C-alpha positions as CSV (number, residue, x, y, z in Angstrom):
1,X,92.6,-18.9,-47.2
2,X,88.9,-19.5,-46.4
3,X,87.2,-16.9,-44.4
4,X,85.4,-17.9,-41.1
5,X,82.0,-17.4,-42.7
6,X,82.8,-19.9,-45.6
7,X,84.2,-22.5,-43.2
8,X,81.0,-22.1,-41.0
9,X,78.7,-22.6,-44.0
10,X,80.6,-25.6,-45.2
11,X,80.4,-27.0,-41.7
12,X,76.6,-26.5,-41.7
13,X,76.2,-28.2,-45.0
14,X,78.1,-31.3,-43.8
15,X,76.2,-31.3,-40.6
16,X,73.0,-31.4,-42.4
17,X,74.3,-34.1,-44.6
18,X,75.3,-36.1,-41.6
19,X,71.8,-35.4,-39.9
20,X,70.1,-36.8,-43.0
21,X,72.3,-39.8,-43.3
22,X,71.7,-40.5,-39.6
23,X,68.0,-40.4,-40.1
24,X,68.1,-42.8,-43.0
25,X,70.3,-45.2,-41.0
26,X,67.9,-45.0,-38.1
27,X,64.9,-45.7,-40.3
28,X,66.7,-48.7,-41.8
29,X,67.6,-50.1,-38.4
30,X,63.9,-49.7,-37.3
31,X,62.8,-51.5,-40.5
32,X,65.3,-54.5,-39.9
33,X,64.3,-54.7,-36.3
34,X,60.5,-54.8,-37.2
35,X,61.4,-57.6,-39.9
36,X,63.5,-59.6,-37.2
37,X,60.6,-59.5,-34.9
38,X,58.2,-60.7,-37.6
39,X,60.5,-63.6,-38.5
40,X,60.9,-64.5,-34.8
41,X,57.2,-64.8,-34.3
42,X,56.9,-66.8,-37.6
43,X,59.7,-69.1,-36.5
44,X,57.9,-69.6,-33.1
45,X,54.8,-70.4,-34.9
46,X,56.4,-72.8,-37.2
47,X,58.2,-74.5,-34.4
48,X,54.9,-74.9,-32.6
49,X,53.3,-76.4,-35.7
50,X,56.2,-79.0,-36.1
51,X,55.8,-79.9,-32.5
52,X,52.1,-80.5,-33.1
53,X,52.8,-82.5,-36.1
54,X,55.5,-84.7,-34.6
55,X,53.1,-85.4,-31.6
56,X,50.2,-86.3,-34.1
57,X,52.9,-88.4,-36.1
58,X,53.6,-90.3,-32.8
59,X,50.0,-90.9,-32.1
60,X,49.6,-92.2,-35.6
61,X,52.5,-94.5,-35.3
62,X,51.3,-96.0,-32.1
63,X,47.6,-96.2,-33.0
64,X,46.2,-99.6,-33.8
65,X,43.9,-100.3,-36.7
66,X,40.1,-100.8,-35.9
67,X,39.1,-104.4,-35.5
68,X,38.6,-106.1,-38.9
69,X,40.6,-103.5,-40.8
70,X,44.3,-103.4,-41.5
71,X,44.4,-99.6,-41.9
72,X,48.1,-99.7,-42.6
73,X,47.7,-98.0,-46.0
74,X,45.8,-95.0,-44.8
75,X,48.0,-94.6,-41.8
76,X,51.2,-94.9,-43.7
77,X,49.9,-92.3,-46.2
78,X,48.8,-90.0,-43.3
79,X,52.3,-90.4,-41.7
80,X,54.0,-89.6,-45.0
81,X,51.8,-86.4,-45.5
82,X,52.7,-85.3,-41.8
83,X,56.4,-85.9,-42.5
84,X,56.3,-83.8,-45.7
85,X,54.5,-81.1,-43.9
86,X,57.2,-81.1,-41.1
87,X,59.9,-81.0,-43.8
88,X,58.1,-78.0,-45.3
89,X,58.1,-76.3,-41.9
90,X,61.6,-77.1,-41.2
91,X,62.5,-75.6,-44.6
92,X,60.7,-72.5,-43.8
93,X,62.5,-72.1,-40.5
94,X,65.9,-72.5,-42.2
95,X,65.2,-69.7,-44.7
């Protein structure tokens, strides 16, 4: 049978191991929380950019061409560019 001294030594070793494990887990949680905050901020920025692009897109859709010019080709290209940028922002949000 183990002596009391041996059992106490074993308990101390286990306690130290558990403290180390807890410290590692706490550090991992803090890292994940920081990453989550960063991703939340990035998502907010991307949502705001998507909103701006959608508004600009709407303005371009409703804009009329200057007198004497059709302007349709340039406007359509600009709208296509904006739609592609919106799609990229949405793809980033989904990641």
